[in-house]
Steps between C-alpha positions, in 0.01 A plus 500: 500500500205655671346363830177459311673266245657298774180458690310396179772221445498397851124487522501288183756266660364468858147629487316796656559610864248677690541648850328323784477621859779342707553486878444807710771766481665395830511134407635591161773714655615232742474227227735721272749538780500118550546453122838681489796283412313177500271284283120556472457160657711575800341846556152363488604238753627771727197717465257215563701404810480861621117504454460158660708588805368842576164517311512891457750779461444654834625180655810495280563859594495397869719214460887506545737512208618156604137353482440644166840372367420149620193503327635620155815304498405315186508820309865579561658803647257441788686739760510793254139460379360437839656830621373686191147358539473603868625855433268537202197388702593715796538806265162454338347471848671813614405693188142379449395368839416155354650249249293600197629657186174519300525885532767497230232423247373863540846657443641615181756241381820711581373582846397129569842382374680774708312381816607138446860572420541684843436161675817320616668306213222566242628595176337590149445124419340407821276810504397456136412126571263619772346773285457282186400162645286613789365830384505479126695829463716536195836450674762284335708274713839430334645162609803334359302343210329816392838696524701248309248468210432870491882560455542230241196645303663844509204659700760642750869565467731235639645760736169565675467386852216275601363766732487756214350239274170502686422859405642475151305192398175614661513819296536304171148350508140564556399457867249229374782289373724498808355179657525300175847634432625387840359143503584429140857625519546280810361200322706568205821547709451181695412274198706650208714808562693344793811653657705207404452324167204685373283293260514756221398243233159474660458871573190675381690823510803373301442697173448837644755443787803735486715288725797321328457198739261312256768525230721251707221265584374207308 
């Protein structure tokens, strides 16, 4: 099954998806850190609390880890994330002289991704979220939903790591399709192709799906 066929079926099922500008790159970076190992609802609450308390990223960078942690406690893993956020903001200030990542838009994708992944605790998924959502670059974030569905569809081998999956999946498709692929695969993973008890009988990809999961589902 090709990526083109998967996208055609997913678009038919869920509708078209077009990229729209997201937050500025620094805000997307911090929001992505806050989203790790928690729900969208809780990560949004933590992000909003951080903005309400400090109003700008310079103030967050100047705050103590304890002050940041207290503010984002709703998002879970507050101490770990607070330390990471402070280190990231301090590193950006050291490297760029100000908390602004808009310069990444002018860099080739590999260079922009490399710059981001040199920040403390920033891996391929987080970097790609910043590049895709804030800057519209064809960088594919692979979260647990995308990873799970891609493996079940046979787009990547079951032995491939999630880190390696970013590059492999990104290379399978046209840059123009990366945003739609990301958001549609997440939607499909949340609604139908769930980790536990996938709803294969309702799956728009059931017929071409090579996974044997659907054979055991009614």
